[in-house]
C-alpha positions as CSV (number, residue, x, y, z in Angstrom):
1,X,-0.1,0.2,0.1
2,X,1.0,3.6,-1.0
3,X,1.4,5.5,2.9
4,X,1.6,8.6,1.7
5,X,-1.7,8.3,-0.5
6,X,-3.4,6.8,2.8
7,X,-5.4,9.8,4.4
8,X,-5.8,11.6,1.3
9,X,-8.5,9.1,-0.2
10,X,-6.8,8.2,-3.2
11,X,-6.6,4.7,-4.1
12,X,-3.7,3.2,-3.1
13,X,-1.6,1.8,-6.6
14,X,-1.3,-2.2,-6.9
15,X,2.0,-3.2,-7.9
16,X,1.3,-5.7,-11.1
17,X,4.0,-8.0,-12.8
18,X,6.1,-7.0,-15.6
19,X,4.9,-9.6,-17.7
20,X,1.0,-10.7,-17.9
21,X,2.4,-14.3,-19.7
22,X,2.8,-15.8,-16.6
23,X,-0.1,-15.1,-15.4
24,X,-2.2,-18.4,-16.4
25,X,0.8,-20.4,-16.0
26,X,1.0,-19.5,-12.3
27,X,-3.0,-20.4,-11.8
28,X,-2.0,-23.8,-12.9
29,X,0.7,-24.3,-11.0
30,X,-1.4,-23.8,-7.9
31,X,-3.6,-26.2,-9.5
32,X,-1.2,-28.6,-9.8
33,X,0.2,-28.2,-6.4
34,X,-3.3,-28.8,-5.1
35,X,-3.9,-31.6,-6.5
36,X,-0.8,-33.4,-5.6
37,X,-1.3,-32.6,-2.5
38,X,-4.9,-33.9,-2.5
39,X,-3.4,-37.0,-3.9
40,X,-0.5,-37.3,-1.8
41,X,-3.1,-37.0,1.6
42,X,-5.3,-39.4,-0.3
43,X,-2.7,-42.0,-0.8
44,X,-1.4,-41.6,3.1
45,X,-4.9,-41.8,4.8
46,X,-6.2,-45.4,2.2
47,X,-2.4,-46.4,3.7
48,X,-3.2,-45.7,7.2
49,X,-6.3,-47.3,7.2
50,X,-5.8,-50.6,5.3
51,X,-3.0,-50.9,7.9
52,X,-6.1,-50.0,10.8
53,X,-8.0,-52.5,8.9
54,X,-5.1,-55.7,9.1
55,X,-4.8,-54.4,12.6
56,X,-8.3,-55.3,12.8
57,X,-8.0,-58.2,11.4
58,X,-5.4,-59.0,13.0
59,X,-7.3,-58.9,16.9
60,X,-10.0,-61.3,15.1
61,X,-7.6,-63.8,14.4
62,X,-5.9,-64.0,17.8
63,X,-9.3,-64.3,19.0
64,X,-10.1,-67.2,16.5
65,X,-6.6,-68.7,17.6
66,X,-7.2,-68.5,20.9
67,X,-11.0,-70.3,20.5
68,X,-8.7,-73.0,18.5
69,X,-6.3,-73.7,21.2
70,X,-9.2,-73.8,24.0
71,X,-12.0,-75.3,21.7
72,X,-10.0,-77.7,18.8
73,X,-11.7,-78.0,15.8
74,X,-15.4,-78.1,16.9
75,X,-16.5,-74.1,16.4
76,X,-14.8,-74.4,13.5
77,X,-16.7,-77.5,12.0
78,X,-20.0,-76.6,13.5
79,X,-19.5,-73.4,11.2
80,X,-17.9,-75.5,8.0
81,X,-14.9,-73.0,7.9
82,X,-11.6,-74.1,8.2
83,X,-8.8,-72.7,11.0
84,X,-7.1,-71.1,8.0
85,X,-10.1,-69.8,5.5
86,X,-11.1,-68.3,8.8
87,X,-7.9,-66.4,9.3
88,X,-7.5,-65.6,5.8
89,X,-11.2,-64.2,6.1
90,X,-10.2,-61.7,8.8
91,X,-7.5,-60.5,7.2
92,X,-8.8,-60.1,3.8
93,X,-12.3,-58.5,5.1
94,X,-9.6,-56.3,7.0
95,X,-7.8,-54.8,4.8
96,X,-10.7,-54.3,1.9
97,X,-12.6,-52.6,4.4
98,X,-9.6,-49.9,5.7
99,X,-9.0,-49.7,1.4
100,X,-12.6,-48.8,1.3
101,X,-12.7,-46.2,3.8
102,X,-9.3,-44.7,2.5
103,X,-10.6,-44.4,-0.8
104,X,-13.6,-42.2,0.4
105,X,-12.4,-40.5,3.6
106,X,-12.9,-37.2,2.2
107,X,-16.8,-38.2,2.3
108,X,-16.6,-38.4,6.1
109,X,-16.9,-34.4,6.8
110,X,-20.7,-34.5,5.9
111,X,-23.2,-36.8,8.0
112,X,-24.2,-38.0,4.9
113,X,-21.3,-39.1,3.6
114,X,-20.1,-40.5,7.2
115,X,-22.4,-42.7,7.3
116,X,-22.2,-44.0,3.5
117,X,-18.5,-44.5,4.1
118,X,-19.1,-46.6,6.9
119,X,-22.0,-48.5,5.0
120,X,-19.8,-49.0,2.3
121,X,-16.6,-50.4,4.7
122,X,-19.4,-52.6,6.6
123,X,-21.0,-54.5,3.0
124,X,-17.2,-54.9,1.8
125,X,-16.5,-57.0,5.5
126,X,-19.9,-58.7,5.5
127,X,-19.8,-59.9,2.0
128,X,-16.1,-61.4,2.4
129,X,-17.6,-63.0,5.3
130,X,-20.5,-64.2,4.0
131,X,-19.1,-65.6,0.6
132,X,-15.9,-67.4,3.1
133,X,-18.4,-69.1,4.7
134,X,-20.8,-70.3,2.1
135,X,-18.9,-70.2,-1.7
136,X,-21.5,-72.0,-2.8
137,X,-24.8,-69.4,-2.3
138,X,-25.1,-67.5,-5.0
139,X,-23.5,-64.0,-4.9
140,X,-26.3,-62.0,-5.1
141,X,-28.3,-63.2,-1.9
142,X,-24.6,-62.7,-0.2
143,X,-25.2,-59.2,-0.9
144,X,-28.2,-59.3,-0.1
145,X,-27.8,-60.1,3.3
146,X,-24.5,-57.9,3.1
147,X,-26.7,-54.9,2.4
148,X,-29.0,-55.0,5.3
149,X,-26.4,-56.2,7.8
150,X,-24.4,-53.0,6.3
151,X,-27.7,-51.0,7.1
152,X,-28.0,-52.2,10.3
153,X,-24.3,-51.7,11.4
154,X,-22.6,-49.4,9.1
155,X,-25.2,-46.4,9.3
156,X,-24.8,-46.2,13.0
157,X,-21.7,-46.5,13.2
158,X,-20.7,-43.7,10.8
159,X,-23.1,-41.2,12.3
160,X,-21.6,-42.5,15.3
161,X,-18.2,-41.3,14.9
162,X,-19.4,-38.3,13.0
163,X,-21.2,-37.3,15.5
164,X,-18.2,-38.0,18.1
165,X,-15.6,-36.1,15.7
166,X,-17.6,-33.3,15.3
167,X,-17.8,-33.2,19.4
168,X,-13.8,-33.8,20.0
169,X,-13.2,-30.7,16.9
170,X,-15.7,-28.6,19.3
171,X,-14.4,-29.9,22.9
172,X,-10.9,-31.8,22.7
173,X,-12.0,-34.6,24.4
174,X,-13.4,-37.8,23.2
175,X,-16.3,-39.1,24.9
C-alpha cells in the first residue's frame, strides 16, 4: 500500500507483475500443487486405513486362535469353515474394509457421507465373511444379506463416529 496516499482518499496503487504471460501459468501451477497435495494426502490416508483394517483383522485372528486353542476344531467344523479360511477371511476383510474407508475418507466431513463410508465398509466386510462361510451360495444372495447387515451396522457406526469427531473438534475431548 502506498502510505503517502492513505489519508488523501486516493486509491492506493497496486503493483502488477511486469509480464502478463505467466499469470495463467501461475494459476495452473497452484492447481497442480493442490491436486498433488490431495493425491499425497489420499494415498497416505488410504495406507493408514488399510493398516488399521489389517490390525483389526489381526485382532480377530487372535480371538479365533484362542478359540482354536481352547475348543479345538469343533467351533469351526460346526460352521463348516477351516481355521485357515477364518484367519484369511479376517485379514482380507480388514484390508478391503480399510481400503474402502481410505478411498472414501473425504466424504466423512458430512454426516450422510460418514454414514455412506461406514455402510460401504461394513458391506465389504460382511460380503467377504458371507462369501467365505458359504462360497456355493449365489453372490446376489450374499450381496443382499451384506447390504442388510451393512445398513444395520454401518449407518449407526458412521453417524456415531461423525458425531464423536464433531464433538472432539469442538471440545477437544473424545467421549
